[in-house]
C-alpha positions as CSV (number, residue, x, y, z in Angstrom):
1,X,-54.6,-8.6,-69.8
2,X,-57.2,-6.2,-67.6
3,X,-57.2,-6.2,-63.9
4,X,-59.2,-8.7,-61.9
5,X,-62.3,-7.5,-60.6
6,X,-63.5,-9.4,-57.7
7,X,-67.1,-9.8,-56.6
8,X,-67.7,-11.5,-53.1
9,X,-70.9,-13.7,-52.7
10,X,-71.8,-14.7,-48.9
11,X,-73.2,-18.3,-48.4
12,X,-73.9,-20.5,-45.9
13,X,-72.4,-24.2,-45.6
14,X,-73.2,-26.5,-42.6
15,X,-74.2,-23.4,-40.5
16,X,-70.9,-21.6,-40.9
17,X,-70.9,-18.1,-43.2
18,X,-68.3,-18.7,-45.7
19,X,-67.1,-15.9,-48.3
20,X,-66.1,-16.8,-51.5
21,X,-64.3,-14.8,-53.7
22,X,-65.0,-15.2,-57.1
23,X,-63.9,-13.1,-60.2
24,X,-66.2,-11.6,-62.6
25,X,-65.7,-11.4,-66.8
26,X,-66.9,-8.7,-68.3
27,X,-67.1,-7.2,-72.1
28,X,-63.2,-5.9,-71.8
29,X,-62.1,-9.5,-71.8
30,X,-61.0,-9.9,-67.8
31,X,-60.5,-13.4,-66.8
32,X,-60.3,-14.7,-63.4
33,X,-57.3,-16.7,-61.9
34,X,-59.0,-20.0,-61.9
35,X,-59.9,-19.6,-65.9
36,X,-56.6,-19.0,-66.6
37,X,-54.8,-21.7,-65.0
38,X,-57.5,-23.9,-66.6
39,X,-56.3,-23.0,-70.0
40,X,-52.5,-23.7,-69.2
41,X,-51.9,-27.2,-70.8
42,X,-50.0,-30.0,-69.4
43,X,-50.0,-28.8,-65.9
44,X,-51.3,-30.2,-62.6
45,X,-55.2,-28.9,-62.6
46,X,-56.4,-31.6,-60.6
47,X,-54.7,-30.5,-57.5
48,X,-55.5,-27.3,-55.3
49,X,-53.2,-25.6,-52.4
50,X,-54.7,-23.8,-49.4
51,X,-52.2,-21.7,-47.7
52,X,-53.0,-22.0,-44.0
53,X,-51.7,-18.4,-43.3
54,X,-52.1,-14.8,-44.3
55,X,-50.1,-11.8,-45.7
56,X,-47.1,-12.1,-48.0
57,X,-46.3,-15.8,-47.2
58,X,-49.8,-16.7,-48.4
59,X,-49.7,-14.7,-51.6
60,X,-45.9,-16.3,-52.2
61,X,-47.7,-19.5,-51.8
62,X,-50.4,-18.8,-54.2
63,X,-48.1,-17.5,-56.7
64,X,-46.1,-20.8,-56.5
65,X,-49.0,-23.0,-57.1
66,X,-50.4,-20.6,-59.9
67,X,-46.9,-21.1,-61.7
68,X,-47.5,-25.2,-61.2
69,X,-51.0,-25.2,-62.8
70,X,-52.5,-25.4,-59.7
71,X,-55.9,-24.2,-58.0
72,X,-55.4,-22.0,-55.1
73,X,-57.5,-21.2,-51.9
74,X,-57.1,-18.4,-49.1
75,X,-58.6,-18.4,-45.9
76,X,-59.1,-14.7,-43.8
77,X,-60.7,-13.8,-40.4
78,X,-63.2,-11.2,-40.3
79,X,-60.7,-8.7,-39.4
80,X,-58.9,-9.6,-42.7
81,X,-61.6,-9.5,-45.0
82,X,-60.2,-6.5,-46.9
83,X,-56.7,-8.4,-46.9
84,X,-54.8,-8.5,-50.1
85,X,-53.8,-11.8,-49.9
86,X,-57.2,-12.9,-50.3
87,X,-57.6,-11.5,-53.8
88,X,-54.5,-13.6,-55.1
89,X,-56.0,-16.9,-54.9
90,X,-58.6,-18.8,-56.8
91,X,-61.1,-18.6,-54.2
92,X,-60.8,-17.3,-50.4
93,X,-62.9,-18.4,-47.7
94,X,-64.0,-16.7,-44.4
95,X,-62.7,-18.6,-41.1
96,X,-66.2,-18.9,-39.3
97,X,-68.6,-16.2,-38.5
98,X,-67.9,-12.7,-37.0
99,X,-67.1,-13.0,-33.5
100,X,-66.5,-16.5,-33.7
101,X,-62.7,-16.7,-33.2
102,X,-60.1,-14.0,-32.4
103,X,-58.1,-12.3,-34.9
104,X,-55.3,-14.6,-34.3
105,X,-57.4,-17.3,-33.3
106,X,-59.4,-17.9,-36.6
107,X,-56.0,-18.9,-38.3
108,X,-55.1,-21.5,-35.4
109,X,-58.7,-23.2,-35.9
110,X,-57.2,-26.7,-37.1
111,X,-60.9,-28.2,-37.5
112,X,-62.2,-25.3,-39.6
113,X,-59.4,-25.0,-41.7
114,X,-59.4,-29.0,-42.5
115,X,-63.3,-28.6,-43.1
116,X,-62.9,-25.7,-45.5
117,X,-60.1,-27.8,-47.4
118,X,-62.3,-30.9,-47.6
119,X,-65.2,-29.0,-49.3
120,X,-62.8,-27.5,-51.7
121,X,-61.5,-30.9,-52.2
122,X,-57.8,-29.5,-51.7
123,X,-55.2,-31.6,-52.4
124,X,-52.1,-29.9,-50.5
125,X,-52.1,-27.5,-47.3
126,X,-49.0,-25.0,-46.9
127,X,-48.9,-23.9,-43.7
128,X,-46.6,-21.0,-44.2
129,X,-44.4,-19.7,-41.6
130,X,-45.8,-19.0,-37.7
131,X,-49.6,-19.5,-36.7
132,X,-49.8,-23.5,-37.3
133,X,-46.5,-24.1,-39.2
134,X,-44.6,-25.9,-36.2
135,X,-48.3,-27.5,-35.0
136,X,-47.7,-31.4,-35.3
137,X,-51.3,-32.2,-34.1
138,X,-52.2,-29.4,-37.1
139,X,-49.7,-31.7,-39.8
140,X,-51.0,-35.1,-38.5
141,X,-54.9,-34.0,-38.8
142,X,-53.9,-32.8,-42.5
143,X,-52.4,-35.9,-43.4
144,X,-55.2,-38.3,-41.7
145,X,-57.6,-36.3,-43.7
146,X,-56.0,-37.5,-47.0
147,X,-54.6,-34.1,-47.7
148,X,-51.0,-33.7,-48.3
149,X,-49.0,-31.1,-45.9
150,X,-46.2,-29.1,-47.3
151,X,-43.8,-29.4,-44.5
152,X,-42.3,-31.9,-42.3
153,X,-44.5,-35.1,-40.9
154,X,-45.7,-34.4,-37.3
155,X,-43.2,-36.7,-35.6
156,X,-40.2,-34.6,-37.0
157,X,-42.0,-31.2,-36.0
158,X,-42.0,-33.1,-32.5
159,X,-38.2,-33.9,-32.8
160,X,-36.8,-30.5,-34.3
161,X,-39.8,-28.2,-33.1
162,X,-38.7,-29.0,-29.3
163,X,-35.2,-27.6,-29.0
164,X,-34.3,-29.7,-26.3
165,X,-34.9,-32.9,-28.2
166,X,-33.1,-31.2,-31.5
167,X,-30.2,-30.6,-29.2
168,X,-30.0,-34.4,-28.3
169,X,-30.3,-35.6,-31.8
170,X,-27.6,-33.0,-32.8
171,X,-25.0,-34.7,-29.9
172,X,-26.1,-38.1,-31.0
173,X,-25.1,-37.3,-34.5
174,X,-21.9,-35.8,-33.3
175,X,-22.7,-32.1,-34.2
176,X,-21.3,-29.3,-31.8
177,X,-23.9,-27.9,-29.4
178,X,-23.7,-24.9,-27.2
179,X,-23.0,-26.2,-23.4
180,X,-26.5,-26.2,-21.9
181,X,-28.9,-27.9,-19.8
182,X,-29.6,-32.0,-20.3
183,X,-32.9,-31.5,-21.4
184,X,-35.7,-28.9,-19.9
185,X,-35.1,-26.9,-16.8
186,X,-38.2,-27.4,-14.5
187,X,-37.3,-25.4,-11.8
188,X,-35.1,-22.6,-10.2
189,X,-33.0,-25.3,-8.1
190,X,-32.0,-26.9,-11.3
191,X,-31.1,-23.6,-13.1
192,X,-29.2,-22.7,-9.8
193,X,-27.2,-26.4,-10.6
194,X,-26.5,-25.2,-14.1
195,X,-25.1,-21.8,-13.3
196,X,-22.9,-23.7,-10.2
197,X,-21.3,-25.8,-13.2
198,X,-21.1,-23.2,-16.0
199,X,-21.2,-20.0,-14.3
200,X,-22.6,-16.7,-16.1
201,X,-23.9,-15.1,-18.1
202,X,-26.3,-18.0,-19.4
203,X,-29.7,-17.5,-21.7
204,X,-32.8,-19.0,-21.0
205,X,-35.0,-20.5,-23.9
206,X,-38.7,-21.4,-24.7
207,X,-38.2,-25.1,-25.7
208,X,-40.8,-24.6,-28.1
209,X,-40.0,-21.3,-28.9
210,X,-39.0,-18.9,-31.7
211,X,-38.7,-15.2,-32.7
212,X,-37.0,-14.3,-29.3
213,X,-40.1,-15.2,-27.2
214,X,-39.7,-17.2,-23.9
215,X,-35.9,-15.9,-24.1
216,X,-33.9,-14.0,-21.4
217,X,-30.4,-13.2,-20.8
218,X,-29.2,-13.6,-17.2
219,X,-25.8,-12.0,-16.2
220,X,-26.0,-12.6,-12.2
221,X,-27.3,-14.2,-9.6
222,X,-29.6,-11.4,-8.7
223,X,-31.9,-11.7,-11.5
224,X,-31.8,-15.3,-12.1
225,X,-35.1,-16.0,-10.2
226,X,-36.7,-13.1,-11.9
227,X,-35.8,-13.9,-15.5
228,X,-36.5,-17.6,-15.0
229,X,-40.0,-16.9,-14.1
230,X,-40.1,-14.5,-17.1
231,X,-39.2,-17.0,-19.6
232,X,-41.4,-19.5,-18.4
233,X,-44.9,-17.6,-18.5
234,X,-43.5,-15.7,-21.6
235,X,-43.1,-19.2,-23.0
236,X,-46.3,-20.7,-22.0
237,X,-48.6,-17.4,-23.2
238,X,-47.0,-17.6,-26.7
239,X,-46.3,-21.5,-27.3
240,X,-48.9,-22.8,-24.9
241,X,-46.0,-24.6,-23.5
242,X,-44.0,-23.0,-20.7
243,X,-40.8,-25.8,-20.9
244,X,-37.6,-23.8,-20.9
245,X,-34.0,-25.1,-21.2
246,X,-30.7,-23.2,-20.5
247,X,-27.6,-22.4,-22.4
248,X,-24.1,-20.8,-21.7
249,X,-24.4,-17.1,-23.5
250,X,-21.7,-16.8,-26.3
251,X,-21.3,-13.2,-26.6
252,X,-21.7,-11.5,-29.7
253,X,-21.7,-14.8,-31.9
254,X,-22.8,-14.7,-35.5
255,X,-26.1,-16.3,-36.5
256,X,-25.7,-18.5,-39.7
257,X,-28.3,-20.9,-41.1
258,X,-28.3,-23.3,-43.4
259,X,-31.2,-23.8,-46.2
260,X,-32.3,-27.6,-46.4
261,X,-34.5,-29.5,-48.6
262,X,-35.4,-33.3,-48.1
263,X,-38.0,-35.6,-50.4
264,X,-39.7,-38.6,-48.9
265,X,-36.8,-40.9,-50.3
266,X,-34.1,-40.1,-47.6
267,X,-32.5,-37.8,-50.0
268,X,-31.4,-34.0,-48.5
269,X,-29.6,-31.3,-50.0
270,X,-28.5,-27.9,-48.7
271,X,-28.9,-24.7,-50.6
272,X,-25.8,-22.9,-48.8
273,X,-26.1,-20.6,-45.7
274,X,-27.7,-17.5,-44.7
275,X,-26.2,-14.7,-42.2
276,X,-29.2,-13.4,-39.7
277,X,-26.6,-11.7,-37.4
278,X,-28.4,-8.5,-37.6
279,X,-31.2,-8.7,-34.8
280,X,-33.2,-6.5,-32.8
281,X,-34.2,-8.6,-29.5
282,X,-33.5,-11.8,-31.2
283,X,-35.9,-10.7,-34.0
284,X,-34.0,-10.5,-37.5
285,X,-34.1,-7.2,-39.1
286,X,-31.4,-7.8,-41.9
287,X,-30.7,-11.4,-43.5
288,X,-27.9,-11.8,-46.4
289,X,-26.2,-14.5,-47.9
290,X,-23.8,-15.9,-48.7
291,X,-22.2,-15.3,-45.0
292,X,-19.2,-13.1,-45.3
293,X,-15.3,-13.9,-43.8
294,X,-16.5,-17.2,-43.1
295,X,-13.3,-19.5,-43.7
296,X,-14.5,-22.1,-46.4
297,X,-13.5,-25.0,-44.5
298,X,-15.9,-24.2,-41.8
299,X,-18.4,-23.2,-44.3
300,X,-18.2,-26.7,-45.8
301,X,-18.2,-28.6,-42.3
302,X,-21.2,-26.1,-41.1
303,X,-23.1,-27.4,-44.6
304,X,-22.4,-31.0,-44.0
305,X,-23.4,-31.2,-40.5
306,X,-26.7,-29.5,-41.3
307,X,-27.2,-32.4,-43.7
308,X,-26.2,-34.8,-41.4
309,X,-28.8,-33.7,-38.8
310,X,-31.7,-33.7,-41.5
311,X,-31.1,-37.0,-42.4
312,X,-30.4,-38.0,-38.5
313,X,-34.1,-36.7,-38.1
314,X,-35.7,-38.2,-41.1
315,X,-36.5,-35.3,-42.4
316,X,-38.7,-33.8,-45.2
317,X,-39.6,-30.8,-47.0
318,X,-37.9,-27.7,-46.3
319,X,-36.3,-26.8,-43.1
320,X,-33.4,-24.4,-41.6
321,X,-30.6,-25.7,-39.5
322,X,-29.3,-22.8,-37.2
323,X,-25.7,-22.1,-36.0
324,X,-24.0,-19.9,-33.6
325,X,-20.5,-19.0,-34.8
326,X,-17.9,-17.3,-32.3
327,X,-15.3,-15.0,-32.7
328,X,-12.9,-18.2,-33.2
329,X,-15.1,-19.6,-36.0
330,X,-16.3,-22.2,-33.9
331,X,-20.0,-23.2,-34.5
332,X,-22.6,-24.6,-32.6
333,X,-25.7,-26.2,-33.3
334,X,-29.0,-24.2,-31.7
335,X,-32.1,-25.3,-33.4
336,X,-33.8,-26.7,-36.8
337,X,-36.7,-24.7,-37.4
338,X,-39.3,-27.2,-39.3
339,X,-40.7,-24.8,-41.7
340,X,-40.1,-22.3,-44.7
341,X,-38.3,-19.1,-42.9
342,X,-39.5,-15.4,-43.8
343,X,-36.0,-15.2,-45.2
344,X,-36.0,-17.8,-47.6
345,X,-36.0,-15.5,-50.6
346,X,-32.1,-14.7,-49.7
347,X,-31.5,-18.3,-51.0
348,X,-34.2,-18.3,-53.8
349,X,-32.7,-15.1,-55.3
350,X,-28.8,-16.7,-54.9
351,X,-29.8,-20.5,-56.3
352,X,-32.5,-19.7,-58.5
353,X,-34.4,-22.5,-56.8
354,X,-38.1,-22.0,-56.1
355,X,-38.1,-23.3,-52.5
356,X,-42.0,-23.0,-52.1
357,X,-42.9,-24.5,-55.3
358,X,-40.2,-27.5,-54.1
359,X,-42.2,-27.8,-51.0
360,X,-45.7,-28.4,-52.7
361,X,-44.3,-30.7,-55.0
362,X,-42.2,-32.7,-52.4
363,X,-45.5,-33.0,-50.6
364,X,-47.1,-34.7,-53.7
365,X,-44.6,-37.3,-53.6
366,X,-41.7,-35.9,-56.0
367,X,-38.1,-36.7,-55.9
368,X,-35.1,-34.5,-55.7
369,X,-34.1,-35.7,-58.7
370,X,-37.1,-35.3,-60.4
371,X,-37.1,-31.6,-59.4
372,X,-33.4,-31.5,-60.8
373,X,-32.4,-30.8,-57.3
374,X,-29.4,-33.1,-56.7
375,X,-26.5,-31.2,-54.7
376,X,-24.2,-31.0,-57.7
377,X,-26.7,-28.9,-59.6
378,X,-27.0,-26.4,-56.6
379,X,-24.7,-23.5,-57.2
380,X,-24.7,-19.9,-55.9
381,X,-24.5,-16.4,-57.9
382,X,-23.4,-13.3,-56.3
383,X,-24.9,-12.1,-53.1
384,X,-28.2,-11.3,-51.5
385,X,-29.8,-8.9,-48.7
386,X,-33.2,-8.9,-47.6
387,X,-34.6,-5.9,-45.2
388,X,-38.1,-6.1,-43.9
389,X,-40.0,-3.2,-43.8
390,X,-42.5,-3.2,-40.8
391,X,-45.0,-0.7,-39.6
392,X,-43.1,0.0,-36.4
393,X,-41.8,3.6,-35.3
394,X,-38.2,3.1,-34.3
395,X,-38.6,6.7,-32.6
396,X,-41.0,5.3,-30.0
397,X,-39.1,2.2,-29.2
398,X,-40.1,0.3,-32.5
399,X,-43.9,0.4,-31.3
400,X,-46.2,-1.1,-34.1
401,X,-48.3,1.7,-35.8
402,X,-52.0,1.1,-37.3
403,X,-53.9,3.4,-39.7
404,X,-54.6,3.4,-43.2
405,X,-52.0,3.6,-46.1
406,X,-52.8,7.0,-47.7
407,X,-50.0,6.6,-50.0
408,X,-47.9,3.9,-51.3
409,X,-45.0,3.8,-54.1
410,X,-42.6,1.1,-53.9
411,X,-39.4,0.2,-55.3
412,X,-38.1,-1.9,-58.2
413,X,-35.7,-2.2,-61.0
414,X,-32.6,-4.5,-61.8
415,X,-32.1,-6.9,-59.4
416,X,-35.0,-5.9,-57.0
417,X,-37.4,-8.5,-55.5
418,X,-40.5,-7.5,-53.4
419,X,-43.0,-9.9,-51.6
420,X,-45.9,-8.6,-49.9
421,X,-49.6,-7.4,-51.3
422,X,-49.9,-3.6,-49.7
423,X,-51.5,-0.9,-51.6
424,X,-52.8,2.6,-51.2
425,X,-56.1,2.5,-49.1
426,X,-55.0,-0.7,-47.2
427,X,-55.7,-0.6,-43.5
428,X,-52.9,-2.0,-41.2
429,X,-54.7,-3.5,-38.1
430,X,-53.4,-4.2,-34.3
431,X,-54.0,-7.6,-34.8
432,X,-51.1,-9.0,-36.6
433,X,-47.2,-9.0,-37.4
434,X,-46.2,-5.4,-38.5
435,X,-44.3,-6.6,-41.9
436,X,-45.6,-4.8,-44.8
437,X,-43.1,-6.0,-47.4
438,X,-40.1,-8.0,-47.6
439,X,-37.4,-6.1,-49.9
440,X,-35.0,-8.6,-51.2
441,X,-31.8,-7.5,-53.6
442,X,-29.1,-9.3,-55.5
443,X,-25.4,-8.2,-56.6
444,X,-22.5,-9.3,-58.0
445,X,-21.1,-8.8,-54.5
446,X,-21.9,-7.7,-50.9
447,X,-21.1,-4.0,-51.5
448,X,-22.9,-4.0,-54.9
449,X,-26.1,-5.5,-52.9
450,X,-25.9,-2.8,-50.4
451,X,-25.9,-0.4,-52.1
452,X,-28.9,-1.7,-54.5
453,X,-30.8,-2.3,-50.9
454,X,-30.2,1.6,-50.2
455,X,-31.5,2.7,-53.5
456,X,-34.6,0.4,-53.4
457,X,-35.4,2.0,-49.9
458,X,-35.0,5.3,-50.8
459,X,-37.6,5.1,-53.7
460,X,-40.3,3.6,-51.4
461,X,-42.8,6.6,-50.4
462,X,-45.2,5.4,-47.7
463,X,-47.8,8.0,-45.9
464,X,-50.5,7.0,-43.2
465,X,-48.5,4.8,-41.2
466,X,-44.7,4.9,-39.7
467,X,-42.2,2.6,-40.7
468,X,-39.0,1.4,-40.0
469,X,-37.0,2.4,-43.6
470,X,-35.1,5.3,-42.3
471,X,-33.9,3.0,-39.7
472,X,-32.8,0.3,-42.3
473,X,-31.2,3.1,-44.0
474,X,-29.0,4.0,-41.3
475,X,-28.2,0.4,-40.5
476,X,-26.9,-0.4,-43.8
477,X,-24.7,2.7,-43.8
478,X,-23.2,1.6,-40.2
479,X,-19.4,1.2,-40.6
480,X,-19.7,-2.1,-38.9
481,X,-22.0,-3.4,-41.8
482,X,-20.2,-1.8,-44.5
483,X,-17.0,-3.7,-43.1
484,X,-18.9,-6.7,-43.4
485,X,-19.1,-7.5,-39.9
486,X,-22.5,-7.7,-38.0
487,X,-24.5,-5.2,-36.2
488,X,-25.9,-7.6,-33.6
489,X,-27.1,-5.7,-31.1
490,X,-29.9,-3.5,-31.9
491,X,-31.9,-1.6,-29.0
């Protein structure tokens, strides 16, 4: 089949300029995505999925939708008008007029997104990760407008997205938690009271946060006041809510998470675990699964507690329960992420389950049984590792780089999966996350997967912008990583 040839037409609807992406047919037989999907028989042509996101996760959603025989709708900011994700959907629409929204604000424009969805008769909105994925108001408005939301309901997002509420939920369910404050810490006096009871070191966390923002480690009384205010102000700037809480700091723990799926009928399953201990400033760098050197009894207890938490929360759709595991293999619940994770591809490769496709179908009312996703059917095979290739310069403190990709040659081969849409000529702007492509590899065991990832990274050729590929290669050859331990602290 010939390559798709997008042709853009600008038209105005309701006073707002929209950009509709159409695909042209020509004498060579080129066919557009919509026409191809329409010709697949026995599938769900009446359903249309909108990805309320950008970049690789939007492309991931479109691919899942097309495999289900559904149409897809992309949205994009003016700054993203040349972004790859808009070319992967059946249709694409610009969010507002030029200058109406900031580059990030466009993807947070709830009313504009829902307006486009209603005009295009969208039946499912998938939020992806980041942006509006953990916004309860968005989920509530989507469903109030008769559109299915491929994520948890608003009340679950509120209870799980707020880490203090999620902590209370875990305590009520009998799941171990890190010693911490009873709810939010509102002022420095309360912070001092916590230190007087538990001592240093402590970690201050944003109640509504994630990705390491609004998080500060405090090791002495001298820096407490400054760090407390820094955490609150950063949380307010990043999440619109300056609420923080405090936990006793566990030194060099492992970060283990459990992938969950739940339907609308009270059924919950786990899809085993991932180890996300390799982090830089609380941002995950390398993810892998299943977790190495974890006693099987501990693993099973951890998996069971994750399912117990999801049931207690009346969870629906995909989510991740996250735990810290100390040197004695004692585990402590820290949060539930009520959305799909960047590293979901690790679980997909291990289990063969299409998590994003399952999200869409669960949102439309499918049960886990109907999807053949009962617990006894979930098995894992081999080992998987994911690396995030970013346009960051490790030699300059991982400063994001911008520019035009002059040369882009990716990797491939047996057991190598790429998630992204970058090509030569793509423009890397300063407006968004620096993630370029996710590389996920599988092997029969950890060492086979590690060597495959090294080979895959070696095959990349990227010119025009700096990347972290050499850094990732060095990390994968670090003695601690090779031994199956975690290289948790990366400057």
